[in-house]
N, C-alpha and C positions, 0 to 999 in steps of 0.2 A: 601542367607546367608550374613549377614553384615560383613564388614571388621573390624578387631580388631582396637580399638581406642588406646590401650596401646602401647606406642613406644617400650617397651621391647619385646612385642610379634612380632611386625613388624621387629625389629632388629634380633630376633632369627629366624624368618622365612627367612629373607635374608641370614643369616649365614647358615641355613640348605640348601637353594637353592645353595649357593656357594659350600658347602661341597658335595652336590649331583653331581653338575657339575664337580667338581674336581675328584670325584671318578669315574664318567663316563669317563672322559678323561684318567685317569690312566688305566681303564679297557677297553679302546676302542678296543683292539685286540680281546676281547670277545664280547663286547656290539654290535659293528657294524655288525659282522657276524650274531649275534642272531636276530637283528632287520631286517636285510636283509632276513634271513631265515623265519622270521614270515610273512613278506610281501609276499614272494614267496609261503608260505603255504596257505595264503588267496587266492592267485591266482590259486593254483593247487588243492585246496580242492574239488571244484566241479568235477574235473576230477577223483579224487580218489573215490568220491561217485558214479559216473557213472560206473566206473570199478567194484566197489563193487556190483552194481545191476546186472552186467554181471557175477556174481559168481567168481570174482577174489579176492583173499585175500587182505586185506588192506596193508600188507607188500609188496607183489608183485606189487600191484597197485602203491604204493609210489615209489618203485624202478623203475618201468617202466616209470613213469612220470618224475622222476629226470633224467633218461637216455635220455628220449626224449628231455627234455629242453636243457641239456648240449650237446647232439648230434646235435641239431639244431644250437646251438652257434658254435660248431666246424665246422659244414657244412657251415655256413655263413662265418666263418673265411677262410675256404678253398676256397670258391667262390670269396672272396675279394682278396685273395692272388695272383690270376692270374693277374688281372689288376694292382695290386701293383707291381708285379715283372716286368711287361711291363713298368710301369712308372719308376722303378728303372733302367731298361736298358737304358732308354732315359736320365737319370740323368746326365751322364758325358757331354752330349751336352748342357744341360741346365745350368750346372755349369759354363761352359766357357762363355756363354752369360750373366750369372749373374755376373761373375767377371768383364766383360766389363762394365756393368751398374753400378757396385759398385766400380769402380776404384778410385773415389774421396775419399774413406775411406782407401786407402792404406797407406797414410801418418800417420793417427792416429794409425792404427794397428801396423805399424813399430815402432812407439814411444812406444806403450804399450809393444811390444816384447822386446825392448831395456831395458825398465824399469824392466820387469820381469827377464831378464838376470842379471841385476845389483843386484836385490833382491836375486836372486839365488846365486850369487857369495858372497854377504855379509852375507847371512842368513844361510849358511851351508845347502843348498838344500831344502829351505823352499817350493819352488814351486813344487818340486817333491813330498814332503810330502803332500802338498795340493791336488795334483792329486791322490795320493794313498788314502787319506781320502775320496775324492769324489767318487772314485771307490768302496770303502768299503760301503759307504752309498747307492750307487745304488744297490749293491748286497744285502744289508740288506733290502732294500725296496722290492726287488724281493722275498726274503724269506718271508717277511711279507705278500705280496699279495698271495703267494702260500699257506701259513698257513691259511690266512683269507678265501681263497676259499675252502680249505678242511674243515674248521670249519663250513662254511656256508652250505656246502653239508651235513655234519653230522647233524647239527641242523635241517636242512630242513627235512631230512629223519625221525628223531625222532618226529618232530612236525607233519608230515603227518601221521605217524603211530599212535601217541598218542595225536593228536590234540584235539579231543573231550574231552578227559580226562582232558587236561589242562583247557579248558573252564569250565568244571564241577567243578574243584577245585577253580577256580576264583569265580564262582557263590556261592560255599559253604562258601567262606571266607566273602563275602559281608553280612552285618548285616540285611538289610531290604529287603522285597520282591520286592519293587519298584526298588531298586538298582540292584537286581538280574535280574529282567526283562529287565532293561535298558542295562545291560552288554550283555545279549543274543541278544537284538535288535541291539546294536551297532556292535557286531560281525557279525550278519547276514547282516546288511546294508553294512558294509565294504566289506564283501565277495561278495555281489551282485554287488556293485559298481566297484570293482576291476577286476572282471572276464571279459574276452573278450566277445564281443557280438556275 
C-alpha cells in the first residue's frame, strides 16, 4: 500500500497517532492489565485445551490454571524469602562496614542535613510536608499495583473462558477472507511461539 502524498493526510495521521497514544496513557490502568492478560491467555490457552480434552469444563480449567500460575509465583516468593531474611539478619554488620567505607561522604551529608533544617525553619515545615507527600505517593502506587493485579486476573479469567469467541468476533469484523485467514494464522503462530516447550 503506497504512503499518502497529501501533507494533510500525513498530518491527520500524526494527530490520530498522538491522540491514540494520549488515550492509551490516560487509560493505562486498564490497558496495561488487559495487554498482560492477553499475553498470559496466549500462554495458558494450550493448557486449557488439554484440560478440556480430559473432560474438564472450560471455566474450571481456566480457574485451575490461574490458581496454578499464581500459586507458583507465591511459592517462589516464599522460597526466596528464606535467603532474603538470612541476608536481612546479616544487614546490621554490613551497614557498619559500609559506613566505614563511605565515611568520606559524611561531610556532604551533614551539609545537606543543615540545609534541610534551615529550609524547614524558614518554610513552615516544608520538608515534613515533602515526606508526607512521598509517603502518600508510595501508598498510592501500592494501591495501583494491587488493582492492576486484580484486573489482570479478572481479564485473564474471562479471556481464557471466552477466548475463542473473541477471536471469532475479530475474524467476523475483518472485511476480506485473506485478512480473516491472516488473523487466525497470526493468533495460532503467537500461541505456538509463546507456549513453553
